[in-house]
C-alpha positions, 0 to 999 in steps of 0.5 A: 581494625576492631578493638578486639583485633587490636588487643590481639595485635603485635602492636599492642603486645609491644607497647604494653609487655615488650617483646616476648621470648619463645618458651614452652609456656604456651604448651603448659597453658594448654595442658593446664587448661585441659587438666582443669577441664578434666578435674572439673568434669570428674572431680568436682562432679563427685559427692562426698555425702548428701549435705543437710538441706539449707546447709551453706557452710564450708566443707571439704567438698565445696571448699575444694571448689572454692580453692579451684575457683579462686585459682581460676579467677586469678589465672584469668586476671593474670591472662586478662589480655588473652581473654579480653578479646573473647569477652568482647561479644554479646555473650561475653558482656551478658555473662560478665554483667550477670557475674559481677551483679551476682557478686554485688548481690552478696550485699543484700543476700541472707548468706552473703559468703555463700552468694559471693562464693557462688558468684566467684564460681560463675566468674571462674568458669567464664575465665576457664571458658575463655582460656579453653577458647584461646588455647585449646582446640574444640575437638580436644575440649569435647574429647577431654569432657567425653572421656572424663565423663566416661570415666565417671560413669565407669568408676560409678559402675565399678563401685557397684560391685565393690561398695554397692550400698554407696552407689544405690539409693533404696526405696523410701516414702517417695521412691519405690525402686532402687535407683543408682546414684554412682559418685553423685549424691542423688539419682537425678544428678547421676541421670543428668551426667548420663544425659551429658555423656550421651550428647557428648558421644553424639558430638564426638562421633559427628566430629569423628573424634570417635568412630560410629562403632565406638559411638554405639558402645558408649551410647549403650553405656549412657543409656544404661546409666540413664535407665539405672538412675531412673531420671525420667526428666532428662530422658524426656529432654534427651529425646526432645532435643535429639528430635529437634536437632535431627529436624534441623539437619534432616528433611526426612526427620522433619517429615517423620516429626510432622507425620507423628505430630498430626495424630498426637494433636488430634489425640490432644484435642479429643482428651481436651473435649473429654473424649477418651479413657481415663488416664488416672490409673495409667498415671498412677502406674507411671509415678513412683509413689502411686499418686497421679498428682505426682505426674500431674504436678511434675513431681511437685514442681508446679507447686514449688514454682508457685512458691518461688513466684510468691518469693520473687514478687517480694523482691522483684527488682534485685532479687534475694541474692545469687544462689542464696535462696536455699533456706528461703525455699525450704521454708516455702516448699510445699509438703507435697514436693518430691524432690530437694526443695533448695531452689526453684527447679526452673532456671529462669525462675531461679535467676529471677528469684536470685537476681530479680528483673535486673538479672533475669533480662540479661539471662533471657537474652543470653539464652536467646543467643544459641536459639538464634544460632540454632536457626541461622548458624547451626552446628550440631555439636553446639546445638545438641549439647547446649540444647540439652542444658537449656531444655533441662533448665525448664525443670532444674535450676542448672546453670543459674544456681550453684556453678557446675559442669553444665555452666562451664560447658554452656559458657564455653560453647557461647563464647566459642561462637563469637570468639575472634581469631586465635590469640597471638599467645598461643600461635604467633610464638610458635 
């Protein structure tokens, strides 16, 4: 008998807690987990105003997050015997190590309370992911997040008719068009939720949670939301992960991809040799500012990556403190950066900046787990969702910065793969 099986066994339960009487608590636990997932997806994704860059003080928005995180950590500690078996797998060990080390990094962080709060959020979402694995069916979790994202986007659209000034970002010195922000504080954030909504639509239709007809309807809504946000990065990532997953599951898709790759490779080598028309005017037309450098530098990301690398080399081993680098990056950001330079805009650079090599190495192994599973144990819903999150992490800090919805989703999917059989707390008492 493995250690995980022993923790789940009736012998362990009787030895440590005595016989448990039948009650409705199991149902309530399941209901609470579902409600919390909906709250995190909808309520905690809302923004009540764009905070000043580098401001890490307590306000209503992050205060609400902190209260929920504290409650989740306490619930997870109370349910330790239920969630412990789920954590006893490679993903669980890595997530817990990063979370505990992130909390310890508050000792040397320039903003220790903010770092501690962010680490608390990381640990809270680990706890909720474990509770979701133990108490809630996979399809129910997928449906809860899917319908919450749909509600989030639908309410955002409704506000466009009631309070249009609050959901549109007007043109500025770095934007030449109106972009839709919805209930978020930035169009790229709304675009990110639109991307998640689309992959959850694909996941739900693959699991027959929704019909193909309704999937087309939701797909149209998601694509409309993504188009209004103007987020080109998530659009490209969505296209790429759709192609990669299609190639994994369809031989026809592999042939098509191979056929397209050949002429693209030829074109690439021709341009590398200096053969072909000048793309300067094309890139200028594609950019929002009219500058080709915006495209060449990925809207300034390459320059902020360079600034982040310089800071990483200043504290390469232990880092600057988990998510405590906003002011540091603001002081280092190049003037030509077109976004919000509060993080490295690349999750692997961000974790190296925050936690140094000590945090980077387990993070790389953590990311390698779903990549290995993609080749050796494919699951469509996991591959399409986690693939979007991880590929988006190439251009955004995502799960390795402030704890957000995509972090919880990634933790849940990672822990779900290696989880033991369902816990006695929910099934044995029935």
